[in-house]
C-alpha positions as CSV (number, residue, x, y, z in Angstrom):
1,M,-163.5,-121.5,53.2
2,H,-166.0,-121.7,50.3
3,T,-167.7,-118.4,51.3
4,I,-164.3,-116.5,51.6
5,S,-163.1,-117.8,48.3
6,Q,-166.4,-117.0,46.5
7,F,-167.1,-113.6,48.1
8,G,-163.5,-112.4,48.2
9,G,-162.5,-114.0,44.9
10,L,-159.3,-115.0,46.6
11,P,-157.0,-117.9,45.4
12,T,-156.7,-120.9,47.7
13,I,-153.2,-119.8,48.9
14,A,-154.7,-116.5,50.2
15,T,-158.0,-118.0,51.4
16,L,-156.4,-120.3,53.9
17,P,-154.7,-117.6,56.0
18,V,-157.8,-115.4,55.8
19,F,-159.9,-118.3,57.1
20,G,-157.4,-118.9,59.8
21,I,-157.6,-115.3,61.0
22,Y,-161.4,-115.5,61.1
23,V,-161.3,-118.7,63.1
24,L,-158.8,-117.3,65.6
25,Y,-160.7,-114.1,65.9
26,S,-164.0,-115.9,66.6
27,A,-162.3,-118.1,69.2
28,L,-161.5,-115.0,71.2
29,Q,-165.0,-115.1,72.6
30,Y,-164.4,-118.3,74.5
31,A,-161.1,-117.1,75.9
32,M,-162.8,-113.8,76.9
33,F,-165.7,-115.7,78.5
34,F,-163.3,-117.9,80.6
35,F,-161.2,-114.9,81.7
36,I,-164.3,-113.0,82.9
37,W,-166.1,-116.0,84.4
38,K,-163.0,-117.1,86.3
39,N,-162.0,-113.7,87.7
40,L,-165.4,-112.2,88.7
41,P,-165.6,-111.6,92.4
42,P,-167.7,-114.0,94.6
43,G,-170.8,-111.8,94.7
44,P,-172.2,-112.7,91.3
45,A,-171.7,-116.5,92.0
46,K,-173.9,-116.2,95.1
47,W,-176.7,-115.0,92.9
48,A,-175.9,-117.6,90.1
49,L,-174.9,-114.7,87.8
50,S,-171.3,-115.6,86.9
51,S,-172.1,-117.4,83.6
52,A,-174.8,-115.0,82.5
53,L,-172.6,-112.0,83.1
54,A,-169.5,-113.5,81.4
55,W,-171.4,-114.8,78.4
56,V,-173.4,-111.6,77.8
57,V,-170.1,-109.6,77.8
58,V,-168.7,-111.7,74.9
59,E,-172.1,-111.5,73.1
60,V,-171.9,-107.7,73.2
61,L,-168.3,-107.4,72.1
62,P,-167.7,-107.7,68.3
63,L,-165.8,-110.9,68.6
64,R,-167.6,-112.8,65.8
65,I,-167.9,-112.2,62.1
66,F,-171.4,-113.9,62.2
67,P,-173.0,-112.6,65.4
68,W,-174.5,-115.7,66.8
69,Q,-176.1,-115.4,70.3
70,L,-177.6,-117.9,72.7
71,S,-180.9,-116.1,72.4
72,H,-181.2,-117.1,68.7
73,T,-181.5,-120.7,69.7
74,Q,-184.7,-119.9,71.7
75,L,-186.9,-118.7,68.8
76,G,-188.8,-122.0,69.1
77,F,-190.1,-120.7,72.4
78,P,-192.1,-117.6,71.3
79,A,-193.2,-116.5,74.7
80,L,-189.6,-116.4,76.0
81,V,-188.0,-114.3,73.2
82,Q,-190.6,-111.5,73.4
83,A,-188.7,-109.9,76.2
84,A,-186.2,-108.7,73.5
85,D,-188.4,-105.6,73.0
86,L,-187.4,-104.5,76.5
87,A,-183.6,-104.9,76.4
88,G,-182.7,-106.6,73.1
89,S,-181.7,-110.2,72.3
90,P,-178.9,-110.3,75.0
91,A,-181.7,-110.1,77.6
92,V,-182.9,-113.6,76.5
93,S,-179.4,-115.0,76.6
94,F,-178.9,-113.6,80.1
95,L,-182.1,-115.0,81.4
96,V,-181.4,-118.5,80.0
97,L,-177.9,-118.7,81.5
98,W,-179.0,-117.2,84.8
99,C,-181.7,-119.9,85.2
100,S,-179.3,-122.6,84.1
101,E,-176.7,-121.7,86.6
102,A,-179.3,-121.4,89.4
103,L,-180.6,-124.9,88.6
104,W,-177.0,-126.3,88.4
105,R,-176.1,-124.9,91.7
106,A,-179.3,-126.1,93.3
107,A,-179.2,-129.6,91.8
108,L,-175.5,-130.5,91.5
109,Q,-173.9,-128.4,94.1
110,R,-176.9,-128.7,96.5
111,Q,-176.9,-125.1,97.4
112,A,-180.2,-124.2,99.1
113,S,-180.8,-120.4,98.9
114,A,-183.7,-118.2,98.4
115,R,-181.5,-116.2,96.0
116,L,-181.6,-119.0,93.5
117,L,-185.4,-118.6,93.2
118,L,-185.0,-115.0,91.8
119,P,-184.0,-116.1,88.2
120,L,-187.0,-118.5,88.1
121,I,-189.3,-115.8,89.2
122,C,-187.9,-113.6,86.4
123,L,-188.3,-116.4,83.9
124,A,-192.0,-116.8,84.9
125,A,-192.5,-113.0,84.6
126,A,-190.8,-113.1,81.1
127,L,-193.1,-115.9,80.0
128,C,-196.2,-114.0,81.2
129,Y,-195.0,-110.9,79.4
130,G,-194.4,-112.9,76.3
131,H,-197.9,-114.3,76.2
132,W,-199.3,-110.8,76.6
133,R,-197.2,-109.5,73.7
134,I,-198.1,-112.5,71.5
135,K,-201.8,-111.6,72.0
136,Q,-201.1,-107.9,71.1
137,F,-199.1,-108.5,68.0
138,S,-200.7,-111.7,66.5
139,A,-202.8,-109.3,64.4
140,P,-201.0,-105.9,64.7
141,A,-202.9,-102.7,64.0
142,G,-201.7,-100.5,61.2
143,I,-202.3,-99.7,57.6
144,P,-202.3,-102.8,55.5
145,Q,-199.8,-102.8,52.6
146,K,-199.5,-105.3,49.8
147,V,-195.9,-106.3,49.2
148,A,-194.1,-108.6,46.7
149,L,-190.6,-110.1,47.2
150,I,-188.8,-111.3,44.0
151,Q,-186.2,-114.1,44.2
152,G,-184.5,-114.2,40.8
153,N,-182.2,-117.1,41.6
154,I,-179.4,-115.7,39.4
155,S,-176.1,-117.5,39.8
156,L,-173.0,-115.6,40.9
157,E,-171.5,-116.2,37.4
158,Q,-174.5,-114.6,35.7
159,K,-174.8,-111.9,38.2
160,H,-171.2,-110.7,37.7
161,D,-171.1,-111.1,33.9
162,Q,-171.3,-107.6,32.6
163,F,-172.9,-108.9,29.4
164,M,-175.8,-110.3,31.5
165,F,-176.5,-107.1,33.5
166,A,-179.3,-105.9,31.2
167,A,-180.8,-109.5,30.9
168,N,-180.8,-109.9,34.7
169,V,-182.8,-106.6,35.1
170,E,-185.2,-107.7,32.4
171,R,-185.7,-111.0,34.3
172,Y,-186.6,-109.2,37.5
173,A,-188.9,-106.8,35.6
174,A,-190.7,-109.7,33.8
175,M,-191.3,-111.5,37.1
176,T,-192.6,-108.2,38.6
177,N,-194.9,-107.5,35.7
178,K,-196.6,-110.9,36.1
179,I,-197.8,-110.0,39.6
180,A,-197.9,-106.2,39.4
181,S,-200.8,-104.1,40.6
182,D,-201.2,-100.4,41.6
183,N,-199.9,-99.5,45.0
184,L,-197.9,-102.7,45.4
185,L,-194.5,-102.4,47.1
186,V,-192.0,-104.6,45.2
187,V,-188.6,-105.6,46.6
188,W,-185.7,-106.8,44.6
189,P,-182.5,-108.2,46.3
190,E,-179.1,-106.7,46.8
191,T,-177.3,-105.3,43.7
192,A,-180.1,-106.6,41.4
193,I,-179.0,-103.7,39.2
194,Q,-175.2,-104.1,38.6
195,D,-174.7,-101.3,36.1
196,A,-173.7,-98.3,38.2
197,I,-176.5,-95.8,38.4
198,Y,-175.9,-92.1,39.2
199,D,-177.1,-91.5,42.8
200,S,-178.4,-88.1,41.9
201,L,-180.4,-89.2,38.9
202,G,-183.8,-88.0,40.2
203,S,-186.0,-90.0,37.8
204,A,-186.1,-93.5,36.4
205,L,-187.1,-91.9,33.0
206,K,-183.6,-90.5,32.7
207,D,-181.9,-93.9,32.4
208,E,-183.0,-96.6,30.0
209,R,-181.2,-99.2,32.1
210,L,-183.9,-98.9,34.8
211,P,-187.0,-101.0,34.5
212,R,-190.5,-100.0,33.3
213,F,-193.7,-101.5,34.6
214,K,-197.3,-101.8,33.4
215,H,-198.7,-100.7,36.7
216,K,-197.9,-97.9,39.2
217,I,-195.9,-100.0,41.6
218,H,-193.4,-98.8,44.3
219,L,-190.0,-100.5,43.8
220,L,-187.1,-100.9,46.2
221,T,-184.1,-102.5,44.6
222,G,-180.5,-103.2,45.4
223,A,-178.1,-101.4,42.9
224,L,-174.6,-100.2,42.5
225,T,-174.6,-96.4,42.4
226,V,-171.9,-93.8,41.7
227,D,-171.6,-90.2,42.8
228,R,-170.2,-87.2,40.9
229,L,-166.8,-87.8,42.5
230,G,-166.6,-91.4,41.2
231,H,-167.3,-93.1,44.5
232,V,-169.1,-96.4,44.1
233,Y,-171.7,-97.6,46.6
234,N,-173.7,-100.7,47.4
235,S,-177.1,-99.0,47.6
236,A,-180.8,-99.4,48.1
237,L,-182.6,-97.5,45.3
238,A,-186.2,-96.4,45.7
239,I,-188.2,-95.8,42.6
240,F,-191.6,-94.3,43.3
241,S,-194.7,-95.1,41.3
242,D,-194.3,-91.9,39.3
243,G,-190.7,-92.7,38.5
244,Y,-189.2,-90.3,41.1
245,I,-185.9,-91.5,42.6
246,P,-184.8,-89.9,46.0
247,E,-181.2,-90.0,47.2
248,P,-180.3,-93.7,47.6
249,Y,-179.4,-95.4,50.9
250,H,-175.8,-96.5,50.9
251,K,-174.7,-99.6,52.7
252,Q,-172.7,-98.7,55.9
253,V,-171.2,-102.0,56.9
254,L,-169.0,-103.2,54.1
255,M,-167.6,-106.7,54.1
256,P,-163.8,-107.2,53.8
257,F,-162.2,-108.7,50.7
258,G,-165.5,-108.7,48.8
259,E,-166.4,-105.0,49.0
260,Y,-163.0,-103.6,50.1
261,T,-159.5,-104.8,50.7
262,P,-158.4,-104.3,54.3
263,L,-155.2,-102.2,54.7
264,A,-155.0,-101.7,50.9
265,K,-154.6,-97.9,51.3
266,T,-151.5,-98.6,53.4
267,F,-150.2,-101.5,51.4
268,P,-151.4,-101.0,47.8
269,W,-149.9,-104.4,46.7
270,L,-152.8,-106.1,48.5
271,H,-155.0,-105.1,45.6
272,N,-153.1,-107.7,43.5
273,L,-154.6,-110.5,45.6
274,N,-158.0,-109.7,44.1
275,P,-158.1,-107.0,41.4
276,N,-161.8,-107.5,40.9
277,V,-162.8,-105.9,44.3
278,F,-164.7,-102.7,43.7
279,D,-163.4,-101.0,46.9
280,L,-166.8,-99.6,47.6
281,T,-167.4,-96.5,49.7
282,A,-169.4,-96.9,52.9
283,G,-172.6,-94.9,53.6
284,K,-172.8,-92.8,56.8
285,Q,-176.4,-92.9,58.0
286,V,-179.6,-94.8,58.0
287,K,-182.4,-93.7,55.6
288,V,-186.1,-94.0,55.4
289,F,-187.9,-93.9,52.1
290,A,-191.5,-92.4,52.3
291,Y,-193.4,-93.8,49.2
292,P,-196.6,-91.7,48.6
293,A,-199.5,-94.1,48.4
294,Q,-203.3,-94.1,48.5
295,L,-206.0,-96.4,50.0
296,T,-208.9,-97.7,47.9
297,D,-211.1,-95.0,49.5
298,G,-208.8,-92.3,48.3
299,E,-207.1,-91.6,51.6
300,K,-203.4,-90.8,51.2
301,Y,-200.6,-92.2,53.3
302,E,-196.9,-93.0,53.2
303,I,-195.1,-96.3,53.1
304,K,-192.1,-95.6,55.4
305,V,-189.5,-98.2,54.4
306,A,-186.2,-98.6,56.2
307,P,-183.7,-100.5,54.0
308,L,-180.9,-102.7,55.3
309,I,-178.4,-104.2,53.0
310,C,-176.8,-107.7,53.3
311,Y,-175.3,-108.1,56.8
312,E,-177.0,-105.0,58.2
313,D,-180.1,-106.8,59.5
314,L,-177.8,-108.6,61.9
315,I,-176.7,-105.4,63.6
316,P,-179.4,-104.3,66.1
317,E,-178.5,-100.7,66.3
318,L,-179.0,-100.0,62.6
319,S,-182.6,-101.3,62.7
320,R,-183.2,-99.4,65.9
321,Q,-181.9,-96.1,64.4
322,A,-184.0,-96.7,61.3
323,V,-187.2,-97.1,63.3
324,L,-186.4,-94.0,65.4
325,K,-186.1,-92.2,62.2
326,G,-189.6,-93.2,61.3
327,G,-189.3,-96.5,59.6
328,E,-192.5,-98.5,59.8
329,L,-191.3,-101.5,57.7
330,L,-187.8,-103.0,57.8
331,V,-186.6,-104.3,54.5
332,N,-183.4,-106.4,54.0
333,L,-181.9,-106.7,50.5
334,T,-179.2,-109.4,50.4
335,N,-177.4,-111.9,48.3
336,D,-176.6,-115.0,50.3
337,A,-175.5,-117.0,47.3
338,W,-172.0,-116.7,48.7
339,Y,-172.9,-119.3,51.3
340,G,-173.8,-121.9,48.8
341,N,-176.2,-124.7,49.8
342,S,-175.4,-124.4,53.5
343,P,-177.2,-123.6,56.7
344,A,-175.8,-120.1,56.7
345,M,-178.7,-118.6,54.8
346,F,-181.2,-120.0,57.3
347,N,-179.0,-118.8,60.2
348,H,-179.0,-115.3,58.7
349,N,-182.8,-115.3,58.7
350,L,-182.9,-116.7,62.3
351,I,-180.6,-113.9,63.7
352,A,-182.5,-111.2,61.7
353,A,-185.8,-112.3,63.3
354,F,-184.8,-110.5,66.5
355,R,-184.8,-107.1,64.7
356,S,-188.6,-107.7,64.3
357,I,-189.1,-108.5,68.0
358,E,-186.9,-105.7,69.3
359,N,-188.7,-103.0,67.2
360,R,-192.1,-104.7,66.6
361,R,-191.9,-104.4,62.8
362,Y,-192.4,-106.6,59.9
363,L,-189.1,-107.5,58.2
364,L,-189.1,-108.3,54.5
365,R,-186.0,-110.2,53.4
366,S,-185.5,-110.3,49.6
367,T,-182.6,-112.4,48.6
368,N,-181.0,-113.4,45.2
369,T,-181.0,-117.2,45.7
370,G,-182.7,-117.6,49.2
371,F,-183.7,-117.6,51.9
372,T,-186.4,-115.0,51.0
373,T,-188.9,-114.5,53.8
374,I,-191.3,-112.3,55.6
375,I,-190.9,-112.1,59.4
376,N,-193.8,-110.8,61.6
377,P,-193.3,-108.5,64.7
378,L,-193.2,-111.6,66.9
379,G,-190.1,-112.9,65.1
380,Q,-192.0,-115.7,63.3
381,T,-191.2,-116.4,59.6
382,I,-194.7,-116.4,58.1
383,A,-193.8,-116.7,54.4
384,S,-190.8,-118.0,52.6
385,L,-189.5,-119.3,49.2
386,K,-187.4,-122.4,48.6
387,P,-183.7,-121.6,48.1
388,F,-182.2,-121.8,44.6
389,K,-185.5,-121.5,42.9
390,E,-187.1,-118.6,41.1
391,G,-190.1,-117.3,42.9
392,T,-192.3,-114.5,44.3
393,I,-193.9,-113.9,47.7
394,L,-197.2,-111.9,47.6
395,A,-198.5,-110.9,51.0
396,T,-200.1,-108.1,53.0
397,V,-198.3,-106.7,56.0
398,S,-199.1,-103.9,58.5
399,L,-197.2,-100.6,58.6
400,I,-196.6,-100.1,62.4
401,G,-195.6,-96.8,64.0
402,Y,-195.4,-98.1,67.6
403,K,-192.0,-97.8,69.3
404,T,-190.9,-100.3,72.0
405,I,-189.0,-99.6,75.2
406,Y,-185.9,-101.1,73.5
407,T,-186.3,-98.8,70.5
408,R,-186.9,-95.7,72.5
409,Y,-184.6,-96.0,75.4
410,S,-182.3,-99.0,75.8
411,G,-180.7,-100.2,72.6
412,G,-177.4,-101.8,73.5
413,K,-176.4,-99.2,76.1
414,L,-177.3,-101.3,79.1
415,W,-175.3,-104.3,77.9
416,W,-172.3,-102.2,76.9
417,L,-172.3,-100.7,80.4
418,L,-172.6,-104.1,82.0
419,A,-169.8,-105.5,79.8
420,A,-167.5,-102.6,80.8
421,V,-168.3,-103.1,84.5
422,C,-167.7,-106.9,84.3
423,F,-164.5,-106.6,82.4
424,V,-163.1,-104.0,84.9
425,M,-164.0,-106.2,87.8
426,A,-162.4,-109.3,86.2
427,A,-159.3,-107.4,85.2
428,T,-158.9,-105.8,88.6
429,A,-159.2,-109.2,90.3
430,K,-156.6,-110.7,88.0
431,L,-154.2,-107.9,88.6
432,R,-154.6,-108.2,92.3
433,S,-153.9,-112.0,92.1
434,L,-150.8,-111.4,90.0
435,G,-149.6,-108.8,92.6
436,K,-149.7,-111.3,95.5
């Protein structure tokens, strides 16, 4: 309720039905799970696969606003979750449920079958694989890169006050100048710059609203941008050390009510519920910024950064596509202040950690009020700032070019295919039972 009201700016009378719709929509996953589990043919049950198949189907389908998965609860077992670089986070959920059902059938139903040993063998193999991966990526090879994440802790009221726009940018710039050094990659959070910047500007020297620094740093910042047609975007703006600005990355996954009003084009009166919504335009593709940089010995290289804005680090395919496009460092710019002082900001970080495992990349998460973190390629949060406090993380990460099996080949295709097969089997069995 609080998040919907704050993010969407809706009055209470409108927030209640919207919240109700979210609740009913999220509850569909349990109805779908029960439908598939109950109507699967006997074959999967013999192999203790019924629960695993039914649950993974509902994890794959977009039935949740916040895409929680069972696998996310297993990050406390590092060896187990490393299998996500083979087939994504659903693979971990599948294995946990498969083993659980096998043990349940063996212990409570007293089913004695060699088939029930198969999931335990797969679990042992996954753990061995995980230990091997942990040894490989505990100190990953790659060009070391100094990074700084800035958490300004600017309240929602200050952030959206147009008379504070310039002061907010100056605040981030002052924090940056305190720790700035040449060849440092600095990351500011989502929409740190609220004044709409032309997306074809080309150089920071052409707009006095953009920051200036005493060192030749590389900056990645969230900003509102506008194109020549007047379309407004939630963007990631790269400012190279020489002031050059390439074409920004535009957020692709916009959030309803806060960034656009659903059905407003069909029913214009819906705009009256919240006239402050920008009705942003969605971007169409992932983007990788290649910052030109130089090592201390003079050797030149590029910092290939793949930006993700807000919710986008929760969507596996976006990170995968960015890495396939050459991204060697994943960077999330977000503003989780909408959640208030709730577990949601930590949950966001927990789910996002799987993008690091799946693609074996460092993930930098720069947020306005928290939870600002650095996640290593093993999915471990290795640096963080306390929420609702101004602060900076200074660290060195590795730029990794290696691509996993998940990144190269699988993605979510396997699970979508499995979901389709399971749903068809369950639906067919249900139709047959109704026809009897």
